[in-house]
Structure formats: C-alpha cells, structure tokens
C-alpha positions in Angstrom: 115.4 49.3 43.6 117.7 52.1 44.6 121.3 51.9 43.4 122.9 51.8 46.9 120.5 49.0 47.9 121.8 46.5 45.3 125.4 46.3 46.7 124.0 46.1 50.2 121.8 43.1 49.4 124.7 41.4 47.5 127.0 41.9 50.5 124.4 40.6 52.9 123.9 37.5 50.7 127.7 36.9 50.7 127.9 37.3 54.5 124.9 34.9 54.9 126.4 32.3 52.7 129.8 32.6 54.5 128.1 32.2 57.8 126.3 29.0 56.6 129.6 27.6 55.3 131.5 28.3 58.5 128.8 26.7 60.7 128.3 23.7 58.4 129.5 20.3 59.5 132.0 18.0 57.6 129.1 16.1 56.0 128.4 19.2 53.8 131.8 19.6 52.3 130.8 18.5 48.9 127.7 20.7 48.8 129.8 23.7 49.9 132.4 23.0 47.2 129.7 22.8 44.5 128.0 26.0 45.8 131.3 27.9 45.8 132.1 26.6 42.3 128.7 27.9 41.1 129.3 31.2 42.8 132.8 31.5 41.2 131.4 30.7 37.7 128.6 33.2 38.0 130.9 36.0 39.3 133.4 35.2 36.5 130.6 35.4 34.0 129.4 38.8 35.3 132.9 40.2 35.3 133.4 38.9 31.7 130.1 40.6 30.6 131.1 43.8 32.3 134.6 43.9 30.8 133.2 43.1 27.3 130.6 45.9 27.6 133.2 48.4 28.8 135.5 47.5 25.9 132.7 47.7 23.4 131.7 51.2 24.7 135.3 52.4 24.6 135.8 51.2 21.0 132.4 52.6 19.9 131.1 49.3 18.6 127.4 49.5 17.7 127.2 53.2 17.3 128.1 53.5 13.7 124.5 53.1 12.4 123.4 56.0 14.6 126.2 58.2 13.3 125.3 57.5 9.7 121.6 58.2 10.5 122.4 61.5 12.2 124.6 62.5 9.3 122.0 61.6 6.7 119.4 63.8 8.4 121.7 66.8 8.0 122.1 66.4 4.2 120.4 69.2 2.2 117.2 68.2 0.6 117.4 67.5 -3.1 115.3 69.6 -5.4 112.0 68.1 -6.4 111.5 67.3 -10.0 108.2 67.7 -11.8 107.0 64.5 -13.2 104.8 64.6 -16.3 102.0 62.2 -16.4 101.2 60.7 -19.7 97.6 61.0 -20.7 96.0 58.2 -22.5 94.1 60.6 -24.7 91.3 61.3 -22.3 92.0 65.0 -22.0 91.7 67.2 -25.1 
C-alpha cells in the first residue's frame, strides 16, 4: 500500500466506528464500552511501541555490533607466517 493510503484507511475506520456508536441504541452500551476499551488499549500499545523504537534509535541501541564489524574490516591484514610441515620420513 502507498504511505498516504494507510492514514486515510485508518481515519475512515475511525469515522465508521464513530458513526456506528452514535447511531447505536441503549442496548449496545456495554458492547460500545468494550469496543472503545479495546481500541484504547491497542492505540496505547502502538504508541508505546513507537516511543520505545524512537528512544532506541536515538540512543543507538542495537548498532554496536555493526560498528565493531565495520571497524574490524578496516584493520590491516596481519602478515602470513609460513608453516613448516613435519615429514614423517617419507621424503628423502
């Protein structure tokens, strides 16, 4: 989906739910209360996730391993040592 389409669908859903709530009778008061409670909990959870993600990105949490990896790739290569193999007497 396109980025401008997501807020438009969300706004339409809220307007639709509001219209249903306004035109509901008294017998649906409990159902409306439970629906609004669920919506409030979900919105609160989304806000909490967003704030936590923003704080993590501002503090740089989770990036340290990438920095170490990038720094270790820039280290100069160590000289290669020649390793002598021990013959078991097979070669004269």
